[in-house]
N, C-alpha and C positions, 0 to 999 in steps of 0.2 A: 763702225757699222751702225746703220740706222735701225733702231729698235721699234717694232710695231707690235702693239698689244691688241688683239681682237677678242672682244668679250661676246660670248654667244650662249644662249639657252639651248639652241638647237645643235646637237652633236650626236655622235655615235652612241647607241646603236641605231639611231634614226637614219633612214635612207630617204633623203628628199633633196630638192633643189637648193635649199638654204645651206645644208651641210656640204654638198658638192661644190657649191659656188665659193664658200669660204675656204675650203681646202684648196681648190684649184688656184684661186687668186693668191693664196699664201705661198703655194709652190712656185708660182711664177715670180712673185716678188722676192722670194728667197734666192732665186736664180739671178736676181739683179742687185744682190748685196744687202737686202733687208734681213734683219734678224727677227723672224716672225714668231710670236708666242700667242697661244690661245688660252683664254681663261674660260673654262667650260664647267658644267655641273660635275664633271669627274673630280674636281678639286674639293667637293663638299658633300655632305649628306644630302640625299635626294629622296623624293617620294614620287610614285607614278602618277601621271595625270589620269583622272578617271576617264574610262573608255579608250584611253590611249596609253597603255602601260609601257610602250616603248619610249614614250616621252617622259623624261625624268625632270621634275621640277626641283630646282636648287633650293636648299634651305639655308643658304649662306646669309650671314649677317652683314650689315654695311661695314662694320669694323673689320671683319675678315676680308672682305673684298678690297677695302681700302689698303689693308696690309699687303695684299697681293700686288696691287697697283704700285705702291711705293717700292716694293722689293723689285718689281720688274723694271722700274725707272724708264718707261717708254718715251721715245721721242714723239710717237703718234699713238693715239688711242681711238679705236673704232668700236662702238657698241652696236652689235649687229641685230639684236632682238629686243623686244619690249617686255620680256618675261621677268620673273623674279631676279635672275642674275643681272640682266640688263638694267633693271630698275635700281638694284643695289649699286651697280657701277656708276650709273648716272648720279646718284646721291653722293657717292664717294668722290667723283671727279669735281662736282660743284663744291664740296667741302674742302677739297685740296686745291681749288682754283686752277683746275686743269681743263684745257679745251679738248673737245672730242667731236668726232663725227658719228652719225648713225646711218642705218639703212632700213629701208622699208621693203620687206619681202612678201608679205602675206596680207591679204585683205581680211584682216582679223575681225573687223566689225561684221562683215558679211558671214564669216564662218561662225561667229557667236550667234548671230540672228538665225542661222539655219538650225541651231540646236536649242536656243533658249529665247524666251520672250523679252529680249533686251533691245531697246531702240538703237538703231544704227548711230544716231547722233551721240548717245552716251559713250559708245566705244570710240567714236572719232574724237570726242572731247578728250578722252584719256590719251589717245595717240598724239593729238596736237600738243597737249601739255608735255608729253614725254619728249617729243622731237624738237620742241621750240628751244630747248636748252642747248642744242647742238649747233656747231658752226655751220654744218651742212648735213642734209639728209639725202642719201643716195637712193634713187629709185631705178628699176630695171628697164623701163621703157618710156617713151614720150607720153603715151596714153596714161601711164601710172602717174607721171608728173602732173599732167593736166587734171587728173582726177583728184590728186592731193591738193592742188591749188584751189579747186572747186570747193574742197572741204576746209579751206582756210589755212593750209600749210604754206610755209615760205622757206627760202634758202634751200632750194632743191637742185640736185645735180644728177646727171645720168651716169649710171653704172650698169652696163649691159652684161650679157653672159656669153660664154663660148661653148664649144664642143670639142671633145678630145677625139680628133680624127684618127689617132692611132688605135683607139678602141672601137669607135663607131665609123664604119665604112661599108660600102656596098659589098655584097657577097651572095653566094648561092642560096636558094630556098632549101633549107635542110630540115625544117620543122613542118608540122601540120599535115603530114602524109595521112591520107585516108579521110581527112576532113573536107567537106564540100567547100569549094571556093565561090566567090573570092574570100580571102582571109582578112577580116577586119580586126585590128588590134588596138587595145587600150593598155597603156602602161602608167601606173601611178598608184597613189594611195586610194584604197577602196573605202570611201567615206562620203557622207551625204553631200558635202559641199562640192564634190567633184562631178555631181550630176550624172553619174554613170548610167542611171536608169534611162536617161534620154537616148543613150547609145543602145542599150539592151532592148528598148521598146521599138526600135526601128524595124519596119516590115520590109526586109531586104533579103535577097537570096545570099547564101554563103554562110560562113561561120564567124560568130563574134567571140573574140578571145580576150580575156581580162588577165593581165599580169600585175600582181601587186597584192598587198594585204591591207587590212584595216577593219574598223568596227562594223562596216556594212557588208562585209563579204558573206557572212553566213546567211543573212537575209536575202541577198541578191542571188546566191547560189540556189537557195530554196525556191525563189520566185521565178528564176530564169534558167531552168534546167537544161535548155537547149544550148546555152552558152558554155564556153570552156573556161574554167577558172584555174590558173596555173600557180597562183601564189607568188611570193616574192622571188625574183630572179636577179642575179648579178653577173658581172664579168662576161665571159664568152657566151654563156647561156643566154643572157639578155640580148647581146648583139645578134646571135643567131635568130632569135625570135623577131627582132626588128627586121632583119634581112629577109625573113620568110613571109612578112606581111605584104598584102597587096595595097592596103591603105591604113593609115594611122588615124584613129578617130579620137578627137580631143573634145569631149562634151562640156568641160568646165566653163562656167561663166564668171568665175571669181579669181582665177589665177592672175598674178601680176606679170608673169612671163611664160613659164612652162618650158623648163629645160628639156623635157621629153620631146617637145616639138622638134628641136634642132638635132636631138639624137636620132629621131626617126628620119629626118631629112638627110642626115649624114650617111645613113644606111641606104639611101636612095628610095625612101618611101614617101609618096605624096601624102599630105595631111588634109583631113576634113575637120572643120571646126565652125563654131559660131563667130560672127564678126564682132568680137568683143576684145577688151584689153588683153594683151598677151598675144593671141593668134593674129590680130590685125597688125601688130607691130612686128611679128616674126615673118608672117607670110605676105611680105610686101611684093613678091613676084608671083603673079597669078599662075605661072607655070609650075609652081612648087606646091600649091595647095588650093583648096576651095573653101571659101567662107560663105555661109548662107544661114539665115534664120531658120530655114528648113534643113535640119541636119542630114536627113536622108538624101536630099538633093545635093548637099555638099559632098556626101560620100560617093554618090553616083558620078559626079563631075570629077572628083579626085581620082577615081579609078581609071579615068581616061587620060591622066596626066603622065608626063615623062618622068621616069625614075632618074634619068640623068639630070634633068632640070632640077629635081628636088635636091640631089646631091650637090650640084653646083651652087645652089642658093645657100646651102649650109656653110659653105666656105666663107661667107660674110661674117660668121660668128666665131671669133677666135678668142682664146683666153689671153693672148698677148694684148689684144686691143682692150679687152675688159680690164686687165691689170693696169694698162696705161690710164684708163679712166679712173679707176679706184685710187691709184697713187696721186693723180692730179687733184683729187677731191680731198685728200687728207690735209689736216691743219695741225701745226706743231702744238704739242700738248702744253708746252710752257708759255706759248704766246697768249697774250690777253685776247679774250673773245670780243670782237667788235661786230655786233649784230647789225647787219644791213638787210633790210627786208627786200 
């Protein structure tokens, strides 16, 4: 049996696209005969990330991570994140002369710049240094690959995402009774980099509904009392909220993909978004969503689109296809790394 070790700083109790993507690809590869192991902060002492207590930063030493890798004896190693655990695994693999792949999930430089006066190029310099040691760096969309190339990255490959259609599917409107329509829904982390205020500031009839939690929630609830904030939802509760929406609004300008986009589409909900990385790669069929620099205009157009067309477009995103891409990008850990730009 082929042994795959995935190293990730992002893990439960976090609820985000990185965790879901790593879990889903692991499940699909396990069904194909891979013996998938995860090295996560759960294996070490951790500390909470300031302003994000649900994110636990690993305090693992390089020696401890190296010991885990040697004990796992993997045929393939994938380092999924650039945090403390990923950094320790990178050093360990280089010391052990093991080849590994990496992935790029988050526009970390833009996220940092939204909070701190750190120049984008400083953050991109760290990311280039981190990923240049990998045999290949996987990115979720063609736009993300183009953007990384523009910032000096090489050896890039596509690893897209899928949607679980057994969980996310069209259904009846069972929520929002008594709230004036149309019902405009946002799902995701409630944080400054998600640009949620651009959604909440729209002067449109209906009700704006925010599902999710995060450091900006208290401030937004205070400033936009007319909006409905429901907190974090999962399972069938989340599915019912998607199914009950008339339009899904995705105001982020910094996401590399946006798993929530295809979850909404799978529930038959047209999407409104800016024409930026992520949405422009997902909403390639104009019948499924509207892209516009005027987000209000995008919402108005999306409200007139077919729910059936949105659902049909979601079927292009399967975890089987994503797992195929991921597996094809892996490099044997014991093979010498021959870097070809």
